[in-house]
C-alpha positions as CSV (number, residue, x, y, z in Angstrom):
1,X,46.7,51.8,-25.2
2,X,46.0,49.0,-27.3
3,X,47.1,45.3,-26.1
4,X,46.0,46.0,-22.4
5,X,42.8,45.1,-21.2
6,X,40.3,48.1,-21.0
7,X,38.7,49.2,-17.9
8,X,35.0,49.0,-17.7
9,X,34.0,52.5,-17.0
10,X,30.3,54.0,-16.8
11,X,29.4,56.4,-19.0
12,X,31.5,58.2,-21.7
13,X,35.4,57.2,-21.9
14,X,37.3,60.3,-20.7
15,X,39.4,61.7,-23.0
16,X,41.7,64.9,-24.1
17,X,41.0,66.9,-27.3
18,X,44.0,68.0,-29.2
19,X,43.3,71.1,-31.6
20,X,45.9,71.8,-34.0
21,X,44.5,74.7,-36.2
22,X,47.1,75.9,-38.5
23,X,48.5,79.7,-38.0
24,X,46.5,81.1,-41.0
25,X,43.0,79.4,-39.9
26,X,42.9,81.0,-36.2
27,X,39.2,82.3,-37.0
28,X,38.2,78.6,-37.6
29,X,39.1,77.3,-34.5
30,X,36.2,77.6,-32.1
31,X,34.4,76.3,-34.9
32,X,36.5,73.6,-35.4
33,X,37.0,72.5,-31.5
34,X,32.9,72.6,-31.2
35,X,32.8,70.1,-34.2
36,X,35.3,67.9,-32.5
37,X,33.8,68.2,-29.2
38,X,30.5,67.1,-31.2
39,X,32.4,64.3,-33.1
40,X,33.7,63.0,-29.7
41,X,30.0,63.0,-28.4
42,X,28.5,61.1,-31.0
43,X,31.2,58.5,-30.4
44,X,31.2,57.9,-26.6
45,X,33.9,60.3,-25.5
46,X,34.2,63.2,-22.9
47,X,36.4,65.6,-23.4
48,X,37.6,66.5,-20.0
49,X,40.6,68.4,-21.4
50,X,41.8,70.4,-24.2
51,X,45.3,71.2,-25.6
52,X,45.1,73.7,-28.6
53,X,48.2,74.4,-30.8
54,X,48.4,77.1,-33.9
55,X,50.9,74.9,-36.1
56,X,53.0,76.7,-38.0
57,X,55.3,73.7,-39.0
58,X,54.6,70.2,-38.0
59,X,56.8,68.5,-35.6
60,X,57.5,64.8,-37.7
61,X,57.9,62.9,-34.2
62,X,54.5,64.0,-32.5
63,X,53.1,66.6,-35.3
64,X,52.5,69.1,-32.1
65,X,55.8,70.7,-30.4
66,X,57.6,69.0,-27.6
67,X,56.0,71.4,-24.9
68,X,52.6,70.7,-26.1
69,X,53.1,67.2,-25.4
70,X,54.3,67.9,-22.6
71,X,50.9,69.9,-21.7
72,X,49.1,67.0,-23.2
73,X,50.8,64.5,-20.5
74,X,49.8,66.6,-17.5
75,X,46.5,67.0,-19.0
76,X,45.8,63.1,-19.2
77,X,47.4,63.0,-15.8
78,X,45.8,65.7,-14.3
79,X,42.3,65.0,-15.6
80,X,42.9,61.1,-15.4
81,X,41.8,60.6,-19.2
82,X,42.2,57.1,-20.8
83,X,42.2,58.3,-24.2
84,X,43.4,61.4,-26.4
85,X,41.7,62.4,-29.4
86,X,43.4,64.6,-32.5
87,X,41.9,66.5,-34.7
88,X,44.0,65.8,-37.5
89,X,45.3,62.5,-39.5
90,X,48.5,61.6,-37.8
91,X,51.0,58.7,-39.3
92,X,52.0,55.3,-37.9
93,X,54.5,57.1,-36.0
94,X,53.3,59.7,-34.9
95,X,50.3,58.0,-33.0
96,X,52.8,55.4,-31.6
97,X,55.3,58.0,-30.2
98,X,52.5,59.7,-28.5
99,X,51.1,56.5,-26.9
100,X,54.8,56.1,-25.3
101,X,54.8,59.9,-23.8
102,X,50.9,59.7,-22.7
103,X,50.4,56.3,-22.1
104,X,47.1,56.0,-23.3
105,X,45.6,55.0,-26.7
106,X,45.9,58.2,-28.8
107,X,42.6,58.9,-31.8
108,X,43.6,60.5,-34.9
109,X,40.8,62.0,-36.9
110,X,40.2,59.2,-39.2
111,X,40.2,56.4,-36.8
112,X,37.4,58.4,-35.0
113,X,35.1,59.2,-37.9
114,X,36.1,55.4,-38.8
115,X,34.3,54.8,-35.0
116,X,31.8,57.0,-35.6
117,X,30.4,55.0,-38.8
118,X,31.1,51.9,-37.6
119,X,28.4,52.7,-34.7
120,X,25.9,54.1,-37.2
121,X,25.7,51.5,-39.7
122,X,22.9,49.7,-40.2
123,X,22.4,47.8,-43.4
124,X,25.1,45.2,-44.7
125,X,26.4,47.7,-47.4
126,X,27.2,50.4,-44.7
127,X,29.0,47.5,-42.3
128,X,30.9,46.1,-45.4
129,X,32.1,49.7,-46.5
130,X,32.7,50.9,-42.9
131,X,35.1,47.1,-42.6
132,X,36.4,47.9,-45.9
133,X,37.6,51.3,-44.6
134,X,38.8,50.0,-41.0
135,X,41.0,47.7,-42.8
136,X,42.6,49.8,-44.9
137,X,43.2,52.3,-42.1
138,X,44.6,49.1,-39.8
139,X,46.8,47.8,-42.5
140,X,49.6,50.5,-42.1
141,X,49.6,50.3,-38.2
142,X,49.6,46.5,-37.5
143,X,53.5,47.3,-36.6
144,X,52.3,49.9,-33.9
145,X,49.9,47.3,-32.5
146,X,52.3,44.4,-32.1
147,X,55.2,46.9,-30.8
148,X,53.0,47.4,-27.7
149,X,52.4,43.6,-27.3
150,X,55.7,42.7,-27.8
151,X,57.1,45.4,-24.9
152,X,54.6,43.6,-22.7
153,X,55.8,40.1,-23.6
154,X,59.8,41.0,-23.5
155,X,59.6,42.6,-20.1
156,X,63.1,44.0,-19.3
157,X,64.7,41.2,-22.1
158,X,67.1,44.3,-23.0
159,X,65.3,44.7,-26.5
160,X,65.5,48.9,-27.3
161,X,62.4,50.9,-27.4
162,X,60.2,50.1,-30.1
163,X,62.0,46.6,-31.3
164,X,60.1,44.0,-32.3
165,X,60.7,39.9,-31.5
166,X,60.6,37.2,-33.9
167,X,57.1,36.3,-32.5
168,X,55.9,39.6,-33.3
169,X,57.5,40.0,-37.0
170,X,55.9,36.9,-38.2
171,X,52.6,38.1,-36.5
172,X,52.6,41.0,-38.3
173,X,53.4,39.7,-41.9
174,X,50.2,36.6,-40.7
175,X,48.2,39.4,-39.8
176,X,49.5,41.8,-43.3
177,X,47.8,38.7,-45.6
178,X,45.0,38.3,-43.6
179,X,44.3,41.8,-43.6
180,X,45.0,42.1,-47.7
181,X,43.1,38.9,-47.9
182,X,40.3,40.2,-46.2
183,X,40.4,43.8,-48.0
184,X,40.6,41.8,-51.1
185,X,36.8,40.5,-50.1
186,X,35.6,43.0,-49.0
187,X,36.2,45.2,-52.1
188,X,34.9,42.4,-54.4
189,X,31.9,42.2,-52.5
190,X,31.0,46.2,-52.9
191,X,32.1,46.3,-56.2
192,X,29.1,43.7,-57.3
193,X,26.8,46.0,-55.0
194,X,28.0,48.7,-56.7
195,X,27.1,47.3,-60.1
196,X,24.4,46.2,-59.0
197,X,23.3,49.6,-57.2
198,X,24.4,51.6,-60.7
199,X,21.9,49.7,-62.8
200,X,19.1,49.9,-60.6
201,X,19.6,54.0,-59.8
202,X,20.3,53.9,-63.9
203,X,17.1,52.4,-64.8
204,X,15.0,54.6,-62.8
205,X,12.5,56.3,-64.3
206,X,11.2,59.2,-61.9
207,X,13.1,62.3,-62.1
208,X,15.6,61.6,-58.8
209,X,16.7,64.9,-56.3
210,X,19.2,64.0,-54.0
211,X,19.9,65.6,-50.8
212,X,23.4,66.2,-49.9
213,X,25.5,68.5,-47.9
214,X,27.7,69.0,-44.5
215,X,26.6,66.3,-41.4
216,X,24.1,67.8,-39.3
217,X,23.2,70.4,-41.7
218,X,19.5,69.4,-41.5
219,X,18.9,67.1,-44.7
220,X,16.9,64.4,-42.7
221,X,15.0,66.7,-41.2
222,X,13.9,68.7,-44.5
223,X,13.1,64.9,-46.1
224,X,11.1,64.6,-42.9
225,X,9.1,67.5,-44.0
226,X,8.9,67.1,-48.0
227,X,7.7,63.7,-48.1
228,X,6.4,62.7,-44.5
229,X,9.0,60.1,-45.0
230,X,9.9,59.5,-40.9
231,X,13.3,59.2,-41.2
232,X,15.6,59.6,-38.3
233,X,16.5,62.9,-37.8
234,X,18.6,63.5,-35.0
235,X,21.0,66.5,-34.0
236,X,23.7,64.1,-33.8
237,X,26.5,64.5,-36.8
238,X,26.1,60.8,-38.9
239,X,22.9,60.2,-37.8
240,X,22.6,59.4,-41.1
241,X,24.9,56.4,-43.5
242,X,22.2,54.3,-45.8
243,X,20.4,56.0,-48.8
244,X,16.7,56.4,-48.0
245,X,14.7,57.5,-50.6
246,X,10.4,58.6,-51.2
247,X,8.1,60.2,-53.5
248,X,8.4,63.9,-53.7
249,X,4.3,65.2,-54.1
250,X,4.5,68.5,-56.2
251,X,1.7,69.9,-56.6
252,X,2.6,72.2,-59.3
253,X,3.2,69.2,-61.7
254,X,0.3,67.4,-63.1
255,X,-0.5,64.6,-60.7
256,X,2.1,65.6,-58.3
257,X,5.0,64.4,-60.5
258,X,6.9,61.8,-61.1
259,X,9.8,62.4,-58.6
260,X,11.8,60.9,-55.6
261,X,13.8,62.1,-53.1
262,X,16.6,60.5,-51.6
263,X,18.4,61.5,-48.4
264,X,22.6,60.3,-48.1
265,X,25.5,60.4,-45.9
266,X,26.3,63.8,-44.8
267,X,30.2,65.0,-45.6
268,X,32.7,66.7,-43.4
269,X,35.9,68.6,-43.8
270,X,39.0,65.9,-44.8
271,X,36.7,62.6,-45.2
272,X,38.6,60.0,-45.3
273,X,39.7,59.1,-49.0
274,X,38.8,55.2,-48.0
275,X,35.5,56.1,-46.6
276,X,34.7,57.8,-49.7
277,X,35.7,54.7,-51.5
278,X,34.2,52.5,-49.7
279,X,31.0,54.2,-49.8
280,X,31.3,54.2,-53.7
281,X,28.1,52.5,-54.4
282,X,25.8,54.1,-51.5
283,X,27.3,57.3,-53.5
284,X,25.6,56.0,-56.8
285,X,22.3,58.3,-56.0
286,X,24.2,61.1,-56.2
287,X,26.1,60.2,-58.9
288,X,23.3,59.4,-61.1
289,X,20.9,62.0,-59.5
290,X,18.9,64.8,-62.1
291,X,19.3,67.5,-59.3
292,X,21.3,67.9,-56.2
293,X,19.9,69.8,-53.2
294,X,23.0,70.8,-51.7
295,X,21.6,71.8,-47.7
296,X,23.4,74.5,-45.8
297,X,23.8,74.9,-42.4
298,X,22.4,78.7,-42.0
299,X,23.2,79.0,-38.5
300,X,27.0,78.2,-38.9
301,X,29.7,80.2,-39.0
302,X,31.8,78.6,-41.6
303,X,29.5,78.1,-44.1
304,X,32.5,78.3,-46.6
305,X,34.4,75.7,-45.3
306,X,31.7,73.5,-45.0
307,X,30.1,74.4,-48.9
308,X,33.9,73.9,-50.1
309,X,33.8,70.4,-48.1
310,X,31.0,69.3,-49.5
311,X,31.8,70.7,-52.9
312,X,34.9,68.9,-52.8
313,X,33.4,65.6,-52.1
314,X,31.1,65.6,-55.1
315,X,33.9,66.3,-57.3
316,X,35.8,63.5,-56.1
317,X,32.7,60.7,-56.4
318,X,32.2,62.1,-60.0
319,X,29.2,64.2,-59.7
320,X,30.5,67.6,-59.8
321,X,28.5,68.1,-62.9
322,X,25.2,67.6,-61.3
323,X,22.8,70.3,-61.6
324,X,22.4,72.1,-57.9
325,X,19.8,74.1,-55.9
326,X,21.3,75.4,-52.9
327,X,19.1,75.1,-49.8
328,X,20.5,77.4,-46.8
329,X,18.7,75.8,-44.1
330,X,17.6,76.7,-40.5
331,X,17.2,80.1,-41.4
332,X,15.1,80.3,-38.1
333,X,18.4,80.6,-36.4
334,X,20.8,82.1,-38.6
335,X,23.3,84.6,-36.7
336,X,23.0,86.7,-39.5
337,X,20.1,87.5,-42.3
338,X,22.1,89.7,-44.3
339,X,24.7,87.2,-44.6
340,X,22.7,84.5,-45.8
341,X,21.0,87.1,-48.4
342,X,24.5,87.2,-49.8
343,X,24.8,84.1,-50.2
344,X,22.1,83.6,-52.4
345,X,23.1,86.5,-54.2
346,X,26.3,84.3,-54.9
347,X,24.5,81.2,-55.7
348,X,21.7,82.0,-58.2
349,X,20.1,78.9,-57.8
350,X,19.1,79.3,-54.3
351,X,16.5,79.2,-51.6
352,X,15.9,79.7,-47.5
353,X,14.2,77.5,-45.7
354,X,13.7,76.4,-41.9
355,X,12.9,72.5,-42.4
356,X,11.9,72.6,-38.8
357,X,9.1,75.4,-39.0
358,X,8.0,74.6,-42.6
359,X,9.5,78.2,-44.0
360,X,10.2,78.4,-47.6
361,X,9.3,74.4,-48.7
362,X,6.6,76.3,-50.8
363,X,9.3,78.0,-52.9
364,X,11.6,75.0,-52.7
365,X,8.8,72.2,-53.9
366,X,8.1,75.2,-56.9
367,X,12.2,75.6,-57.3
368,X,12.2,71.8,-57.9
369,X,9.1,72.0,-60.3
370,X,10.8,74.1,-62.4
371,X,13.8,71.7,-62.5
372,X,11.9,68.9,-63.5
373,X,9.8,70.8,-66.4
374,X,13.2,72.6,-67.6
375,X,15.1,69.1,-68.1
376,X,11.9,67.8,-70.5
377,X,10.7,68.1,-73.7
378,X,7.1,68.7,-74.5
379,X,5.5,65.8,-77.0
380,X,2.1,65.2,-78.6
381,X,1.3,61.3,-78.0
382,X,-1.6,59.8,-80.0
383,X,-2.4,56.5,-79.3
384,X,-5.3,53.7,-79.7
385,X,-7.7,54.3,-77.0
386,X,-8.3,50.5,-77.0
387,X,-4.2,50.0,-75.5
388,X,-4.6,49.7,-72.0
389,X,-1.2,48.6,-72.0
390,X,0.8,51.6,-73.4
391,X,-1.3,53.6,-71.8
392,X,-0.4,52.4,-68.1
393,X,2.9,52.9,-69.5
394,X,2.9,56.4,-70.6
395,X,1.0,57.4,-67.1
396,X,3.7,55.6,-65.1
397,X,6.3,57.0,-66.9
398,X,5.7,61.1,-67.8
399,X,4.0,63.8,-66.5
400,X,0.4,64.0,-67.9
401,X,0.2,67.6,-69.0
402,X,-2.8,67.6,-71.0
403,X,-5.1,64.7,-72.5
404,X,-8.1,64.6,-75.1
405,X,-9.9,61.7,-76.6
406,X,-10.4,61.9,-80.6
407,X,-12.3,59.3,-82.2
408,X,-10.6,56.0,-81.2
409,X,-7.3,57.8,-80.5
410,X,-5.9,59.3,-77.3
411,X,-4.2,62.5,-77.6
412,X,-1.8,63.8,-74.6
413,X,0.5,65.6,-74.1
414,X,3.8,65.2,-71.9
415,X,6.6,66.1,-70.5
416,X,9.1,63.9,-71.5
417,X,13.0,63.3,-70.7
418,X,15.5,62.1,-73.0
419,X,15.7,58.7,-72.2
420,X,11.5,58.4,-72.5
421,X,11.9,60.5,-75.6
422,X,13.9,57.8,-77.2
423,X,12.0,55.3,-76.2
424,X,8.6,56.8,-77.7
425,X,10.3,57.5,-80.7
426,X,11.1,53.6,-81.1
427,X,7.5,52.6,-79.9
428,X,5.4,51.2,-83.1
429,X,2.1,51.9,-80.4
430,X,2.2,55.4,-80.2
431,X,2.7,58.7,-83.1
432,X,5.3,61.2,-81.4
433,X,5.5,64.9,-82.7
434,X,7.3,67.8,-80.8
435,X,5.2,70.3,-79.5
């Protein structure tokens, strides 16, 4: 419980998992429990017991029904649990009531995700984003925190349950002002970072490909397989929070093409909106990409729900119109190859791969190459052979398809994106004609 000194425990924190699947979604229960267990493991919690309820109607005071609350209290006592973890968002009053009943701290889904993000944030930008989301979460729960402390300080003074002393009320107002001030500072700093990031990403000259997908779908493993970038790849949720970028060599394109590949944070169902907003700058790579590789775990039995969760986030951050290539990963572990085939028919632009074994990667590279070529226009450029500066500029920006020398003029056929074509049309050192 907040406000009390924590025991120093060896090993993971023992906690009771409460899973509340809606009655209409019973078929997803086992996968949901498995995902919550993975999240708890990532957060350093050991699920020593489970309480499950098929929720038809939410109980306003405690979310779950009174009978399940009694079952939860018994499980906490029987297994010596120090915390309770819910798989849904709880209101501050629901958390307070549940903590009163169980005598230990109750984590809701948002708080658990925030803690995992805090543990995995490595860069200054990611830490700022997590702190902002945490502050937004904490702001509405200050009263709950001070209620705990006031109860300890007043003892048997006769105050009713949930009442706050004058000291507590004053401290809440002070804390609220401090939190509001810190939130504004964080927003301003992240806005400045976002503006810089948008300018850098927007001015990038290469064709940009971005990996997106449900957490633990294998994005980092796929990036390593395609680029040898040696990024962190773990079988844990949210192992990657910070964007990593590396050149992608495509043998189907002249000189391997001018393509970069970025790995980004994984998404998950009901990702807290405050986190999405806080990671706006980090997700600039996704919004400004020329192509998204939506990596799907083909071994999951709830691919539909995971695909829907990712598409929802993409739409929410303004990336819903970016071209997408579906990549069904872990096909060596797929529980149904027939089902994967059905998904590939549903998504016309798709490929089945195993990033771990390398299966299907050649086809994936070819499909990316096709996207690069389809997004460019073939142009014939002529310029003086002696103009080394322009020659260097052209080779750094364009995919050279053919080149010949005619007297004192170089003639090259290139594939140019609309931005480069506009620059060349206005460039005084060359002549441009469409091929």
